[in-house]
C-alpha positions as CSV (number, residue, x, y, z in Angstrom):
1,M,51.5,99.1,159.7
2,T,54.2,96.8,159.0
3,A,55.4,93.9,156.4
4,R,53.0,91.3,157.8
5,H,50.0,93.1,156.8
6,L,50.8,93.1,153.4
7,N,48.2,91.7,151.1
8,K,45.7,91.7,154.3
9,Y,42.5,93.5,155.0
10,I,42.8,95.3,158.4
11,I,40.7,97.7,160.4
12,I,42.3,100.6,162.6
13,Y,40.3,102.9,164.7
14,G,41.6,106.4,165.1
15,T,42.4,109.6,163.5
16,V,44.2,109.8,160.3
17,V,47.4,112.0,160.9
18,R,49.4,110.9,157.9
19,T,49.2,108.7,155.1
20,G,51.6,107.1,152.7
21,N,52.5,103.9,150.9
22,V,54.0,100.9,152.6
23,N,57.4,100.6,151.6
24,S,58.4,96.8,152.0
25,R,61.5,95.0,150.6
26,E,61.5,91.1,149.9
27,L,64.6,89.8,151.5
28,T,64.7,86.5,149.8
29,K,63.4,84.9,146.5
30,K,63.8,81.5,145.0
31,F,64.9,81.1,141.5
32,K,65.2,78.2,139.5
33,C,67.7,77.0,136.4
34,K,65.7,77.0,133.1
35,L,67.7,73.8,131.8
36,C,68.0,71.8,134.9
37,E,65.5,73.2,137.3
38,R,67.9,73.5,140.2
39,E,66.4,76.2,143.0
40,Y,68.7,78.6,144.2
41,I,67.7,80.9,147.2
42,C,68.7,84.5,146.3
43,E,69.1,87.7,148.5
44,S,67.9,91.4,147.5
45,E,70.4,93.9,147.0
46,I,70.6,96.8,149.8
47,A,70.6,99.5,147.4
48,D,68.0,98.6,145.0
49,Y,65.2,96.5,146.7
50,S,63.8,94.9,143.3
51,S,66.9,93.2,142.2
52,F,68.5,90.0,143.2
53,R,71.9,88.7,143.3
54,L,71.8,85.9,141.0
55,P,74.5,83.1,140.6
56,V,76.7,83.8,137.6
57,R,76.1,80.3,136.3
58,C,74.1,77.1,137.4
59,E,76.4,74.7,139.2
60,A,74.3,71.4,139.0
61,K,75.3,68.3,137.4
62,V,73.2,67.3,134.5
63,E,73.1,64.1,132.5
64,V,73.5,64.6,128.9
65,E,73.3,62.1,126.0
66,K,76.3,61.9,124.1
67,K,76.0,60.9,120.6
68,P,78.4,58.7,118.8
69,N,80.7,60.1,115.9
70,P,79.5,59.2,112.7
71,F,83.2,59.5,110.9
72,F,84.1,56.3,113.2
73,N,81.7,54.2,111.1
74,I,83.5,55.4,107.9
75,A,86.5,54.2,109.8
76,K,85.5,51.0,110.3
77,K,84.6,50.4,106.5
78,F,88.3,51.4,105.6
79,P,90.4,50.1,108.2
80,G,93.8,50.3,106.5
81,K,93.2,54.0,105.8
82,G,91.9,56.3,108.7
83,G,92.5,55.9,112.4
84,K,95.0,53.3,114.1
85,N,92.4,52.2,116.3
86,A,89.4,51.8,113.9
87,S,88.8,48.4,115.1
88,N,88.3,49.3,118.6
89,V,85.5,51.8,118.1
90,S,82.4,51.1,120.2
91,G,79.0,50.7,118.6
92,N,76.3,53.5,117.9
93,A,74.9,53.3,121.2
94,P,74.9,56.6,122.8
95,K,76.5,57.4,126.2
96,I,75.0,59.3,129.0
97,V,77.6,61.7,130.5
98,K,77.4,64.0,133.4
99,Q,78.1,67.4,132.7
100,D,78.2,71.0,134.6
101,C,74.6,72.8,133.6
102,K,76.5,76.1,133.3
103,S,73.1,77.8,132.7
104,R,72.7,81.6,133.0
105,A,69.2,81.7,132.7
106,F,67.0,81.8,135.7
107,V,63.3,82.5,136.5
108,P,61.5,83.3,139.7
109,V,59.7,80.4,141.6
110,D,56.0,81.6,142.4
111,D,56.5,80.5,146.0
112,V,55.4,83.4,148.2
113,D,56.2,83.6,151.9
114,M,55.4,86.8,153.9
115,E,58.3,86.1,156.1
116,D,60.3,87.1,153.2
117,Y,59.5,90.7,153.5
118,A,60.8,93.6,155.8
119,D,60.1,97.0,156.3
120,Y,62.4,99.8,155.4
């Protein structure tokens, strides 16, 4: 019996000589970032079949709302004291900026494909 028989009912005729567990290894698995939900396909470690080599950090670009600095409103009220460019300060509209996600939290995706298994 091999990994392709995993989670299947099979009938085998013959004499049982030796029994044991089927040892299989999951070769690849999908993980996604908790923050931006970008998916990564990771390979399992050769020495330890149950652990996977995850990326150190997420490399995706994420749109983040950057809120205006509330101290600029104070500088507008007192143009003589404060900043040099107090009159050139934009309004209170938040800006949308693209930043790196840099998350280290990954969760497995429940997408099981039997081709991702192999015997060892």
